[in-house]
N, C-alpha and C positions, 0 to 999 in steps of 0.2 A: 608341606606338600610333598616331601621327599620320600615318604613311606610308600611301600608297595601294597596295593590292594589285591586280595587273593581272587576276587571275582567281580564281574560287572555288577551283580546283585548287591555285593557288599559295598561297592563304590556308591551305588544309588542310595543305599540305606544310610551310609555315613554322610553323604551329601545332604540328604533330607534332614538329618539331625542337626547339622551345624551351618547350613548356608546362611550367610549374612542377609537378613531380610531387606536391609536398606542399601545393599551394595548397588552402586550404579554402573560399575564397569567403565571401561574407556571405549569411546567410539572414534572412528576415523584415524586410528593410530595403528601402525603395523606391529603386529604381535608375533614374535618368532615362536614356533613350536619347539618345545624342549626335545622332541623326538625328531630323528631323521632316519631315512632308510639307509641300510648298508649299501655299499657300492654294488650297483647293478640290480638291486632288489626293488620290487614294486607291488608284489601281491600281498593280500591280507595275511595269508598263511606264512609269509616271510617275516612277519613282525613277532618277535618274542613277547611273551606275556608281560614281562617287565616294561618293555617299550610301549606296549599297548596301554598299560596303565598310565604312562606319561601323557598319552593322548587324552585319556579320561581326565587326568589332572588338569591339563591345559584347558580342556573344554569347561571343566568346573570353575576354574579360576578366571578365565577371560571371556567366556561366551555366555554361560548360564546366568551370571548376574545381570547382563544386559537383557537377555530374553525374559528374565523374571522382573525386570524393573517396571512398575506401573506407570512411570513417567512416559514410557514409550507406547502406552495404550493408544491405538488408532494409528500408529506409525508402522511402516514396513521396515523390516530388518534384513540387511543383506550381509551374508557372510562371504567375503572374498578370500578364496584360497589361492596362495601363490606357491609355485615350485620352480626352483632354478637348478640347472645342472652346469657342470664345468664343461670345458672344451675337450676333456678326455674322451676319446671315442668309446662307445660301448663295445664289449667283446662279442665274439660271434655267437656264444651261447645266449647272451642277453638279447642280442638282436633276434635270434630265432624265437626266444620265448615271447618277445614283444609282438612279432608278426603273427605268432600263433593266437594272440589275443586281439588281433585286428588293429594293432598300433604300428606306426613306422618303426623300423628297426634301427633307431638312432636316438640321440639325446632328446630330440623333440618328442618322440614317442615315449621315451622313458619319463619325461616330465609330466606328460599328459596321463600316463598310466598311474603314476604316483598320486596325482591330483584326484583321479577317479577313485582310487582306493581310499584316500583320506576323506573324500566327499561321501562315500558310502558309509564310512564309519560315523561321520557326523549325522547323516540321516538316521542311522540306527540309534544313535544317542538321543536325537530329537524324539524319535518314536518311542523309545523305551521310557523316556522321562515325561513326555507331554501327552501321550495318547490317553484317551478315555478308556475306561474299562470295557473290554470286549471289542474295541475298535480295530479293524483290520489294517495291516501295515500299508497296503496300497491306497486305501481310502484316506488314511491319515496323511500320507505323503502328497496325495493329490490336493487335499484341502489346505495343507500347511503352506502351499505356494502363495496363497494370498497374504500370508503373514511373514514368511521367511523364504528368502531365495539364497541359493548357494551358487556362486559364480567361480570359475576357475581360470587362472592366468598362468600359463606355462612360460617360463623364461629359460630356454635351453641355450647352451653354448655361450656362457658368459665367463668373465674373468680372464686370467692369463692364458696365452696360447699354449698349446701342448705340442711338443715335438717328439718325434720318434726317439726313444731312449730315455725320455724323462720318466721319473717315478710317478705313476698315476695316483699313488697314495700320499703324495706330497701335500702338506698342510694347506698350501696355497690353492690347491684344487678343492680340498674339502671345505675351505672357508666360503666358497661361493655356492655350494650345494645346500640350499636352505628350503625350509618349508615355513610359511608364515600365513597369518590371517589378518584381515582388516574388517572390523565390524562397522557397518554404516547404518544410520537410521534416517529414513526419508519420510516425508509426508507433511501435510498441513497441520498446523497446531489446532488442537481441538478446543473449541470455545468452552469456557467454564460452565456455561448453562447447558452443556451436553455431556458433562462428566458426572457420573454417579459414583460417589466414593463411599467406602464403608463407614457406617456409623455417622453419616452426615446426610443432610437434606438438600436435594436439588429442587429449586423452584422454577417452574416453567410457565410461560405465558403463550397464548395463541389467540387466534381470531374466532369469531362466531362462525361455526361451520355452516356451509351452504350445500345445496344439492350438487353443485359443480365439483366440489371436493369431497363428495360422499359424507358430508357433514363433519369432516375432520378439520378442526380449527388448529390442530397441532399435529404434525407428522414429520418426525425427525429420527435420526439415529442417536441413541443415547449410549455412551461408552461406559462400560462397567470397569471402573478402575480398581482392579483387584488381581491378586496373583492366581495362577492356574490352580484349580481345585478348591478355591474359596466358595463356600456356600453363601449365597446372598438372598436374604428374605426381603423382598422389595414391596413396600406398601405405597399405595396410591391414595392421595388425599385431594378430592376435587374442591375443597373448601365449601362454599355455600351453595352456589348454583349447580344443579346436578349435571354431571358429565359421566361418560363411560370411557374406558380405555381398552385398547387392544395392543398386544405386543407379539413379537416374533423373535425367537432366539434359538439358534441351533436346530431348526426344523420344528420346534414346538411353538404353537400359537395359543394364546390365552385371551379371553375376553371377560371383562367385568360387567355387571349390571349397571344401570344408571343409579347414581347415588349423589346426595348432597348432604350437608351437615344435618338438616332437619327434615329431609325427605322430600316428598312431592308437593308440599305446599308451605308457604310462609304467609304470615299475616301481621298487620299492624293496625292501630286504631285509624278510623277513617278521618281523612282531612282532605277537603275538596281541592285545595291548592296543590297538595302533594299528589293527589290522584290525577289531576290534570297534567301536572308536570311529568309524571312518569309515563302517562299514555302519549303525551306529545313526543317524548324521547323515543318511545317505542316505534313511532312512525318512521324514524330514521333507519330502522332495521337493526340497530345495535343492541336492543334489548326487547323484552316481551311485554305485551300489554298486561295491565293488572285489572282485576275485577273488583266491583263493589258487592260485598255479600253481607247479608244480615244473619248474624249468629247469636242465638239466645237473646234476642231483643236489642242487639247493638249492631252498628254498621262497622265493617272492617274493609281495609284494602287487602286484597288477597293476591298472592303470586301463585297461580295455579299451574305449577311446573308439569305435573304428571298429565293434567288435562291437555296442556298445550302440546306436549310431546306426542300424545296419542291422536288428538283431534286435528292438529295442524301439521306437524312434521311427519307423522306416520299415516296421513291420509292416503288411502289407496296403497298402503304398505310401503310408502316412499322411503322412510327411514330404515325400516327392516331390510328392504331390498338393498339400500346403500351399504348397510353394515355387512350384509351377505356378500356383496361384491368386494368389500375390503377384505373379508376373510379369504375369499378365493384368491385375491391378489397377493396375499401373504402365503399362499400355498396350502391353505386349509380346505379340505374337501367336505368336512362336516358342516352341518347347518348350525344356526345360532343356538337352538335348544340343546344340541349335543355338546357344543363347546361350553355353553353356560346355561345349565338347566334353570337357574334362578332369574333368568332375564325377563320372563313374562309372569304376570300374576295368574290367579286361578281362572280369570276370564279371558286370558289370551292377550291382555294388554301389556304394553311395556311397563314394567314395575319401576318405581323410584324409591330407593331405600334411604333410610337415615343413617348417618355415619357417627354423629356425635351431638347428642341433644344438649350437652353441657356447654357447647360452644357459644360464645357471645361475640358481638361486633369487634371487641378488642382482641380477640384471638382467632378471627375468621380468615386470616391470611389475605386481607384486602377485600373481603366479600361483604362488607357492611354497607348499609344504605345511609347516606348522610341525613342526620336529623333525628333518627329514632333507631334504637337498638331493636330492630325487628326480630333478630334471633332470640334475644331475651324474651320478647313478648310472645313469640311462638313457643318457646320453651315453657313459659308460664301457662299459656293456653292449653298445651298438651297436659301439663301437670294438673290443671284444674278441670280437665275433661271438657273444655270448650270445643276442642276438635279431637278427632281420633288420634291415638298414638300411632305414628308411622312404623312400618316394619324396619327393625334395625338390621343392617347388613352384617352377616357373619364375617369375621376377619378374613377367612380364607377366600372370600369372594372379591376382595379388593387387594389381596396380597398374593404374590406369586414368588416361587423360589426357583433360582437357577444356580447351577454349578458352573463357575467361570471356566470356560474352555480356552486353552491357550490360543487356539487358532481363530477364535471369534471374540473380537474386542467389543462389539456393539450389538445392541438389540434395536429393532425397529419399534418405535412407540408412536401410536396415534391416539388422539383424544377426540371422541365424538362430543361436540359442543354446539348443538343447534340452538341452545337457549341463550347464548351470549358468549362474548370473548372469554376464553378459558383461562383460569388461573389455578394452578395446582402445585402439589409437592410430591416428590418421590423421596422416600427414605429407605436406606438399606441397612439392615442388621446382618452382620457378617459372622460366619463361623470359619476360622482359619482352616487351611488344608490339614489333613490328618498328620502330616509330617511336622507342621508347625506346632500342633497341639502336643505332640509327643515330646517336643523339645523343651516344653515349659517345665 
């Protein structure tokens, strides 16, 4: 780290090429800056380029690894800057310069002025490195306060006493004039079931949505465990029973249509005991009633999901109104059709799409019905034209992409699950930041 970088841009380029992706950094330990101001100096323009590079190097070595560490997703990072001065009085010229900048004309003012200069450099480094393309500096610094705070602690007039006639350049006075930083991480530990990691699957569970909660059986913050600039392609899998999801991240709101593995209807051979058991269970409100239908000369137990969504839950537009309210609560001014054009069918009813017709009870993520593989039976019924083939949902309708913003660790995710307790999976396929790709 001893080499001198010729420009800030070069510093960033070199850093992006070789930063240790797994570096954790050290927290809660005082870290001295290798740079210090010359006697009586405190302004940015007082810092020679070589010394300014020392600040960049210290920032790279001691602070960036912590800021980049995914283990601290969901945590708040505090950069504590410390500055001390000796008891050697400031000269008249320094005192005048300090008061001209609205500081006290003494060692206390000198320590505070140095801290402010160092703090402004750190803010500039944060902006240069972590800003999004086109993001204004003031907007960035306002937003970043939710993730990183910079505090300053001035320690003037410490160390040996100074007497008239003493050499102000004596090493004993220089030794106490220091700049240091302590990096602290605070916040509650994020539960594993709210962490979405690259190339892994998060499984979530929630309740049966009701009108009181806008039919959201799951409504939590999900933390994107990835480095700044990572592109995350996130897929939502509702397993068997149709759900829809809504998310909000960085001012962007997305909504999926309703979808289940086999679409808006499942069926199985009719069995009176099973039929009675399922409808008895439905009376408790935890599941939906099934129907007996005769199809091509045979009786079947039918799970009429699309019919129930439209005729029961969207009676008088109740479900649509609830979803609209949820959109508004997330800051979305557009209506359902504008946010998700595929939400309704050609007749204006809530559509229910199929996600995976090859899915069977053994691969349904917990969505099978004890006793009969109704998914396999539905699959065969579709294949043999017993029932119409459902509309398959396009991948882009249940997948969304976000670029991890350093300032925003989490997204708000809600699942509309009026048909039963929700069980779903989120998976993230990640593309590393451009700097990481270039390094390979």
